[in-house]
Phi, psi and omega in degrees: 000133180290129181289143177235120179250130176255120183248119177267120184082044186253020181261001179218165167051224185292330177295318177297320180296318179295317180302315180294318181300314182290320180295321179295335179274357178092009180274158177279132183227129173242132183241134176245131179193167180289331184285133179269086182235172175249172183301320181300323179291338177269358175114354179202127183295343181280353180284126177271129184243134176238103177295128184197135168269107188289352174277351177273104186298316182299312179297319181298315180293337179272320192262336181284316183308318179295343182269345188248034176283106179054050179291158177258316181223147179229121186234136182247108177251002187299150180220139175289124184241095176197169182272154173080185182262094181251094183302315182297316180298314178300317183294316182297317185282314186274326186257298183302309184295320179298311180298318182299314183289321176300316179301316180298313185290322178292318178299329181293327183255354182304321180287348184274158175301138180303138172210163184299126174220161182221141171240133177233123174264145177254119180252223181194157173298344177293347174282346181246327184222160182274129175252115192303325185267009176252142184286167182297325180299320179298314180297316185296315183289327179292321177293320180294322180300324180298319180286329173299320179298317179294318180300311181295325179302320179287314186289325187261353179307317180298341177272000182086011183261120174266145180228123180224177183220148175237127182239101180274165165267197177303136186239136176278107182248164177306319184285337184247002185301316181299318180297306185293314183292336177272352182261077189301318182296320179292318180296322177295322178296315179300323179300328184271327187260344176266122182309323179277358170078016181195169173282156171279166180246161179298328178296320181291322176295315179300323181293323178293318177298317179302317178299314182295336177272351188269170176295337179295340179250027187299341181245021180250121177207151179074019184254152175241109180268118175277116180250082192225013180067008178094006187295332181273005184276337187240156174295159186287330190301313182299306179300324180292316177302316180296319181294326181267002181058040181273142176254147178284000000 
C-alpha cells in the first residue's frame, strides 16, 4: 500500500523539506498551509496542497476529512506567526488546531482494521528550557504538546498509531538562510556554544521526522527527540565563558 502523509504547516521550512523528500520517494503527500501554492512551488508537482487557516474551525471540519482517508502519517509543523506574547494565538494554533485535526484523522481510521500509523508533533527546546526572547505562551504550549504526545501514545496505541515529538533548536531554513548566514556574530556564537558547532538544517529535522514515521521506528512511541546539536546538554556558564574567552 502506498504511504500517504498529511503535513500540517508544510509550505515552509522543515515541513516543506519533508514534503519534497517524501514526494521524491514516490509517496503520496498532502500539505495544509496558509499559503496558496502548488506542489511544483514546494519542490515536486506530486504534492497535493490544501490552503487552509487551521484556526478556522468551519474550514477545518470541511477540508481536513477528505485528506485523511486511510492516512499513514500525520505531521504537525504549524507555527503561530505574529508579534508579541499572544497567549490565545499560541493556544489556538498549537493546541486547539492540533487536537481538532488529530481527532478528525483518528476518527477517520477508527472503523478500519488497526495498522501501523504515526503522528509526529513538532515542538521546541523551549518546552524543556527557557529561551529569553520567546514569550511565555510559546513555552507553555510546547511543554503541553509533549504531554499530549505521551497521552495520545497511550490512548491510540491499540489502533496501531504511534505518537512522538521532535523538538529542534534554531534551524537553518531556506526562508531564514540569508538572515542567519549574514549574521556573522551569531553564527560564530553558535559555533562556540553548540557542542556540534553549528545550526541544524531543515533537511536534518525532516529526516528525523521521516525516521519516526518509518518502519524503523515501529516500536518507538511517546518520545520527544531533542534535535538541537547538544545545546541543552550543558550549563550556560561554560559555553558563555568560552564564547567570551574568559579565564577562571
